[in-house]
Backbone as a printed PyTorch tensor [residue, N CA C, xyz], in Angstrom:
tensor([[[170.0410, -39.5930, -62.3000],
         [169.5100, -38.8190, -61.2030],
         [169.0960, -37.4230, -61.6530]],

        [[169.5260, -36.9430, -62.8110],
         [169.2650, -35.5730, -63.2360],
         [167.7740, -35.2710, -63.3760]],

        [[166.9440, -36.2520, -63.6890],
         [165.5140, -36.0190, -63.8760],
         [164.7290, -36.1120, -62.5630]],

        [[165.3350, -36.6810, -61.5570],
         [164.6620, -36.8780, -60.2760],
         [165.0230, -35.7540, -59.3110]],

        [[164.1880, -35.5790, -58.2960],
         [164.4900, -34.6170, -57.2370],
         [165.2070, -35.3460, -56.1130]],

        [[166.0000, -34.6070, -55.3670],
         [166.7190, -35.1430, -54.2130],
         [166.1400, -34.5130, -52.9610]],

        [[165.7910, -35.3300, -51.9870],
         [165.3140, -34.8450, -50.7020],
         [166.2890, -35.2090, -49.6100]],

        [[166.6100, -34.2630, -48.7600],
         [167.5500, -34.4740, -47.6590],
         [166.8740, -34.0850, -46.3520]],

        [[166.9890, -34.9540, -45.3640],
         [166.4920, -34.6660, -44.0200],
         [167.6320, -34.9720, -43.0630]],

        [[168.0750, -33.9570, -42.3380],
         [169.1720, -34.1380, -41.3900],
         [168.6140, -34.0990, -39.9770]],

        [[168.8530, -35.1800, -39.2330],
         [168.3300, -35.2900, -37.8780],
         [169.4690, -35.4410, -36.8830]],

        [[169.1330, -35.2800, -35.6380],
         [170.0630, -35.6100, -34.5700],
         [169.6360, -36.9810, -34.0660]],

        [[170.4340, -37.9820, -34.3440],
         [170.1390, -39.3340, -33.8870],
         [169.6060, -40.2330, -34.9870]],

        [[169.9800, -41.4870, -34.9090],
         [169.5830, -42.4810, -35.9010],
         [168.1040, -42.8270, -35.8280]],

        [[167.5380, -42.8910, -34.6370],
         [166.1290, -43.2750, -34.4930],
         [165.2230, -42.2490, -35.1780]],

        [[165.5270, -40.9720, -35.0060],
         [164.7460, -39.9300, -35.6780],
         [164.8950, -40.0440, -37.1920]],

        [[166.0850, -40.3870, -37.6710],
         [166.3170, -40.5400, -39.1080],
         [165.5430, -41.7330, -39.6680]],

        [[165.5140, -42.8300, -38.9230],
         [164.7630, -44.0070, -39.3770],
         [163.2740, -43.6870, -39.4060]],

        [[162.7880, -42.9540, -38.4190],
         [161.3920, -42.5270, -38.4040],
         [161.0870, -41.6420, -39.6110]],

        [[161.9910, -40.7180, -39.9210],
         [161.8170, -39.8280, -41.0710],
         [161.7870, -40.6210, -42.3720]],

        [[162.7160, -41.5520, -42.5170],
         [162.7780, -42.3580, -43.7420],
         [161.5230, -43.2130, -43.9030]],

        [[161.0830, -43.8230, -42.8230],
         [159.8980, -44.6720, -42.8690],
         [158.6690, -43.8770, -43.2990]],

        [[158.4560, -42.7270, -42.6800],
         [157.3000, -41.8930, -43.0220],
         [157.4020, -41.3490, -44.4420]],

        [[158.6010, -40.9420, -44.8350],
         [158.7940, -40.4150, -46.1850],
         [158.4740, -41.4680, -47.2460]],

        [[158.9770, -42.6790, -47.0300],
         [158.7700, -43.7460, -48.0090],
         [157.3170, -44.2070, -48.0690]],

        [[156.6260, -44.1370, -46.9470],
         [155.2220, -44.5560, -46.9110],
         [154.2700, -43.4850, -47.4470]],

        [[154.7060, -42.2260, -47.4330],
         [153.7950, -41.1340, -47.7800],
         [153.7710, -40.7870, -49.2650]],

        [[154.7760, -41.1850, -50.0060],
         [154.8460, -40.7980, -51.4150],
         [155.6530, -41.8340, -52.1950]],

        [[155.5790, -41.7370, -53.4940],
         [156.3020, -42.6610, -54.3680],
         [157.7480, -42.1850, -54.5260]],

        [[158.5620, -42.4610, -53.5160],
         [159.9740, -42.0790, -53.5120],
         [160.8180, -43.3010, -53.1660]],

        [[162.1170, -43.1780, -53.4260],
         [163.0590, -44.2600, -53.1100],
         [164.1150, -43.7480, -52.1440]],

        [[164.5530, -44.6190, -51.2820],
         [165.6170, -44.2900, -50.3370],
         [166.9620, -44.4870, -51.0280]],

        [[167.7650, -43.4370, -51.0530],
         [169.1250, -43.5440, -51.5860],
         [170.0320, -44.1030, -50.5040]],

        [[169.8710, -43.6040, -49.2780],
         [170.6970, -44.0920, -48.1800],
         [170.7430, -43.1180, -47.0280]],

        [[171.6240, -43.4230, -46.0900],
         [171.8520, -42.6090, -44.9010],
         [173.3170, -42.1860, -44.9000]],

        [[173.5960, -41.0150, -44.3870],
         [174.9690, -40.5820, -44.1300],
         [175.0830, -40.2380, -42.6640]],

        [[176.2580, -40.4650, -42.1140],
         [176.5120, -40.1850, -40.7100],
         [177.6860, -39.2170, -40.6180]],

        [[177.4240, -37.9090, -40.7240],
         [178.5190, -36.9360, -40.7380],
         [179.2550, -36.7900, -39.4110]],

        [[178.7070, -37.3000, -38.3360],
         [179.3820, -37.2250, -37.0380],
         [178.5770, -36.4410, -36.0200]],

        [[179.0050, -36.5260, -34.7840],
         [178.3670, -35.8310, -33.6630],
         [176.8890, -36.1660, -33.5120]],

        [[176.4990, -37.3670, -33.9000],
         [175.1190, -37.8100, -33.7320],
         [174.1980, -37.4410, -34.8700]],

        [[174.6880, -36.6940, -35.8340],
         [173.8540, -36.3160, -36.9690],
         [173.6790, -37.4640, -37.9490]],

        [[172.5050, -37.5270, -38.5510],
         [172.2240, -38.5320, -39.5720],
         [171.4330, -37.8620, -40.6830]],

        [[171.8400, -38.0880, -41.9230],
         [171.1560, -37.5110, -43.0630],
         [170.4710, -38.6140, -43.8570]],

        [[169.1850, -38.4260, -44.1200],
         [168.3920, -39.3390, -44.9380],
         [168.3460, -38.7570, -46.3400]],

        [[168.6210, -39.5900, -47.3590],
         [168.5960, -39.1310, -48.7410],
         [167.5380, -39.9330, -49.5070]],

        [[166.5940, -39.2220, -50.1290],
         [165.5510, -39.8720, -50.9150],
         [165.4930, -39.2340, -52.2960]],

        [[164.9010, -39.9590, -53.2470],
         [164.7420, -39.4190, -54.5940],
         [163.3940, -39.8160, -55.1650]],

        [[162.9440, -39.0320, -56.1360],
         [161.6800, -39.2830, -56.8060],
         [161.2770, -38.0550, -57.6030]],

        [[160.0380, -38.0380, -58.0690],
         [159.5240, -36.8640, -58.7650],
         [159.4680, -35.6920, -57.7830]],

        [[159.5760, -34.4810, -58.2970],
         [159.6920, -33.2900, -57.4560],
         [158.5560, -33.1940, -56.4410]],

        [[157.3160, -33.2980, -56.8900],
         [156.1870, -33.1520, -55.9610],
         [156.1480, -34.2820, -54.9340]],

        [[156.5240, -35.4820, -55.3450],
         [156.5450, -36.6130, -54.4140],
         [157.6170, -36.4230, -53.3490]],

        [[158.7860, -35.9430, -53.7480],
         [159.8760, -35.7200, -52.7900],
         [159.5120, -34.6000, -51.8230]],

        [[158.9040, -33.5390, -52.3240],
         [158.4850, -32.4460, -51.4330],
         [157.5020, -32.9550, -50.3810]],

        [[156.5360, -33.7580, -50.8130],
         [155.5560, -34.3210, -49.8850],
         [156.2140, -35.2820, -48.9000]],

        [[157.1150, -36.1160, -49.4020],
         [157.7930, -37.1070, -48.5550],
         [158.6850, -36.4350, -47.5150]],

        [[159.3960, -35.3950, -47.9020],
         [160.2650, -34.6840, -46.9570],
         [159.4140, -34.0390, -45.8640]],

        [[158.2950, -33.4550, -46.2550],
         [157.4070, -32.8390, -45.2690],
         [156.9150, -33.8840, -44.2570]],

        [[156.5110, -35.0510, -44.7450],
         [156.0480, -36.1210, -43.8570],
         [157.1900, -36.6450, -42.9840]],

        [[158.3790, -36.7930, -43.5720],
         [159.5310, -37.2820, -42.8230],
         [159.9580, -36.3340, -41.7130]],

        [[159.9610, -35.0550, -42.0170],
         [160.3200, -34.0470, -41.0110],
         [159.3120, -34.0560, -39.8710]],

        [[158.0330, -34.1190, -40.2060],
         [156.9850, -34.1390, -39.1910],
         [157.1420, -35.3390, -38.2580]],

        [[157.4380, -36.4850, -38.8310],
         [157.6070, -37.6990, -38.0350],
         [158.8630, -37.6400, -37.1670]],

        [[159.9650, -37.1880, -37.7390],
         [161.2350, -37.1380, -37.0020],
         [161.1710, -36.1500, -35.8430]],

        [[160.4240, -35.0500, -36.0160],
         [160.3080, -34.0600, -34.9430],
         [159.6080, -34.6400, -33.7170]],

        [[158.8040, -35.6650, -33.9010],
         [158.1320, -36.3080, -32.7720],
         [159.0890, -37.2010, -31.9920]],

        [[160.1650, -37.6260, -32.6380],
         [161.1400, -38.5110, -32.0010],
         [162.2520, -37.7110, -31.3270]],

        [[162.8600, -36.7980, -32.0760],
         [163.9450, -35.9670, -31.5320],
         [164.0980, -34.7450, -32.4070]],

        [[165.3130, -34.2990, -32.6380],
         [165.5470, -33.0380, -33.3370],
         [165.7510, -33.2260, -34.8360]],

        [[165.1640, -32.3130, -35.5890],
         [165.4510, -32.2040, -37.0160],
         [166.3280, -30.9670, -37.1770]],

        [[167.5060, -31.1570, -37.7260],
         [168.4500, -30.0540, -37.8680],
         [168.1650, -29.2210, -39.1170]],

        [[167.8840, -29.8870, -40.2280],
         [167.5860, -29.1810, -41.4680],
         [166.9730, -30.1430, -42.4680]],

        [[166.3790, -29.5760, -43.5090],
         [165.8490, -30.3800, -44.6080],
         [165.8850, -29.5270, -45.8500]],

        [[165.9430, -30.1970, -47.0160],
         [166.0300, -29.4650, -48.2710],
         [165.6260, -30.3870, -49.4190]],

        [[165.0040, -29.7970, -50.4340],
         [164.6560, -30.5210, -51.6570],
         [165.3620, -29.8320, -52.8120]],

        [[166.0850, -30.6100, -53.6100],
         [166.7460, -30.0870, -54.8010],
         [166.0320, -30.6790, -56.0180]],

        [[165.2620, -29.8700, -56.7290],
         [164.6080, -30.3760, -57.9330],
         [165.6450, -30.6050, -59.0340]],

        [[165.6850, -31.7910, -59.5580],
         [166.5790, -32.1390, -60.6610],
         [168.0210, -31.6590, -60.4510]],

        [[168.7380, -32.2420, -59.4870],
         [170.1340, -31.8240, -59.2610],
         [170.9940, -32.0930, -60.4910]],

        [[172.0070, -31.3020, -60.6800],
         [172.9260, -31.4540, -61.8060],
         [173.6390, -32.8050, -61.7270]],

        [[173.9560, -33.3700, -62.8840],
         [174.6440, -34.6670, -62.9300],
         [175.9760, -34.6500, -62.1840]],

        [[176.6230, -33.5080, -62.1060],
         [177.8970, -33.4000, -61.3990],
         [177.7790, -33.6330, -59.9030]],

        [[176.5670, -33.5560, -59.3810],
         [176.3530, -33.7650, -57.9430],
         [176.2340, -35.2370, -57.5780]],

        [[176.0950, -36.0930, -58.5650],
         [175.8540, -37.5100, -58.2820],
         [176.9620, -38.1410, -57.4460]],

        [[178.2110, -37.7840, -57.7110],
         [179.3030, -38.3820, -56.9360],
         [179.2390, -37.9590, -55.4730]],

        [[178.7800, -36.7410, -55.2060],
         [178.6460, -36.2730, -53.8250],
         [177.4850, -36.9910, -53.1350]],

        [[176.3970, -37.1530, -53.8620],
         [175.1880, -37.7500, -53.3000],
         [175.3640, -39.2470, -53.0620]],

        [[175.9320, -39.9310, -54.0370],
         [176.0210, -41.3890, -53.9770],
         [177.2840, -41.8890, -53.2870]],

        [[178.3100, -41.0600, -53.1640],
         [179.5650, -41.4840, -52.5700],
         [179.4070, -41.6800, -51.0710]],

        [[180.2630, -42.4160, -50.4800],
         [180.3240, -42.6710, -49.0380],
         [179.9840, -44.1170, -48.7150]],

        [[180.5790, -45.0790, -49.4040],
         [180.2070, -46.4750, -49.1860],
         [180.4720, -46.9800, -47.7740]],

        [[181.3940, -46.3570, -47.0350],
         [181.7070, -46.8180, -45.6870],
         [180.6500, -46.3970, -44.6810]],

        [[179.7560, -45.4950, -45.0540],
         [178.8000, -44.9740, -44.1010],
         [177.3710, -45.3660, -44.4340]],

        [[177.1760, -46.4620, -45.1200],
         [175.8280, -46.9110, -45.4420],
         [175.2710, -47.7210, -44.2800]],

        [[174.0190, -47.5340, -44.0090],
         [173.3520, -48.2990, -42.9670],
         [173.0800, -49.6930, -43.5030]],

        [[173.3640, -50.7100, -42.7410],
         [173.1330, -52.0970, -43.1080],
         [173.9420, -52.5200, -44.3340]],

        [[175.0920, -51.9140, -44.5810],
         [175.9160, -52.2850, -45.7260],
         [176.6010, -53.6160, -45.4360]],

        [[176.3570, -54.5920, -46.2630],
         [176.9730, -55.8960, -46.0820],
         [176.4020, -56.6250, -44.8850]],

        [[177.1370, -57.5890, -44.4020],
         [176.6520, -58.3580, -43.2650],
         [177.0120, -57.6640, -41.9590]],

        [[176.2790, -57.9730, -40.9500],
         [176.5380, -57.4290, -39.6200],
         [177.7460, -58.1560, -39.0530]],

        [[178.7600, -57.4220, -38.5780],
         [179.9630, -58.0890, -38.0790],
         [179.6660, -58.9550, -36.8630]],

        [[180.3430, -60.0740, -36.7830],
         [180.1850, -60.9940, -35.6680],
         [181.2220, -60.6630, -34.6070]],

        [[180.7850, -60.5480, -33.3930],
         [181.7030, -60.2770, -32.2900],
         [182.2100, -61.6110, -31.7660]],

        [[183.5160, -61.7190, -31.6730],
         [184.1210, -62.9540, -31.1740],
         [184.6230, -62.6880, -29.7660]],

        [[184.0520, -63.3960, -28.8320],
         [184.5130, -63.2460, -27.4510],
         [185.6400, -64.2360, -27.2040]],

        [[186.3190, -64.0940, -26.0800],
         [187.4030, -65.0150, -25.7490],
         [186.8830, -66.4350, -25.5910]],

        [[185.6410, -66.5810, -25.1530],
         [185.0690, -67.9170, -24.9810],
         [184.8910, -68.6180, -26.3240]],

        [[184.5000, -67.8560, -27.3610],
         [184.2280, -68.4490, -28.6750],
         [185.4560, -68.4780, -29.5760]],

        [[186.5210, -67.8290, -29.1750],
         [187.7100, -67.7400, -30.0060],
         [188.4040, -69.0960, -30.0450]],

        [[188.7360, -69.5860, -31.2610],
         [189.4090, -70.8860, -31.3470],
         [190.8200, -70.8090, -30.7450]],

        [[191.2490, -71.9060, -30.1840],
         [192.6080, -71.9520, -29.6180],
         [193.6100, -71.9240, -30.7520]],

        [[194.8660, -71.6060, -30.4250],
         [195.8940, -71.5470, -31.4540],
         [196.0780, -72.9170, -32.1000]],

        [[195.8780, -73.9640, -31.3430],
         [196.0100, -75.3100, -31.8820],
         [194.9410, -75.5730, -32.9300]],

        [[193.7060, -75.1170, -32.6720],
         [192.6090, -75.2920, -33.6400],
         [192.8190, -74.4380, -34.8760]],

        [[193.4230, -73.2440, -34.7410],
         [193.6410, -72.3380, -35.8710],
         [194.6430, -72.9190, -36.8600]],

        [[195.6050, -73.7080, -36.3970],
         [196.6660, -74.2270, -37.2680],
         [196.2270, -75.4830, -38.0140]],

        [[195.1330, -76.0930, -37.6420],
         [194.6810, -77.3270, -38.2990],
         [194.1640, -77.0460, -39.6870]]])
């Protein structure tokens, strides 16, 4: 990650963040690192790529997200230090679409105790 730039877009709400990510990815040659959900409705979009591409992508993402709801902040870090990688990449419990979508079991679909013991 040391050679790439990091782009961050912090929005209020997931829909604005998805709009920002979509526009950012379509506007420049960048990759989505992921989403973070720090709480209180905030969502952070993390992208990476060449410095000029990330700057352009963040600008497009912010513009798109502002049409949906609030953009709280945005920032581009050109070539972040290798020591920042654990901060940027960490947070496996807060990834969007991580793993399979959990299945909700209602009382109607729940197997009886007799069926569970078979």
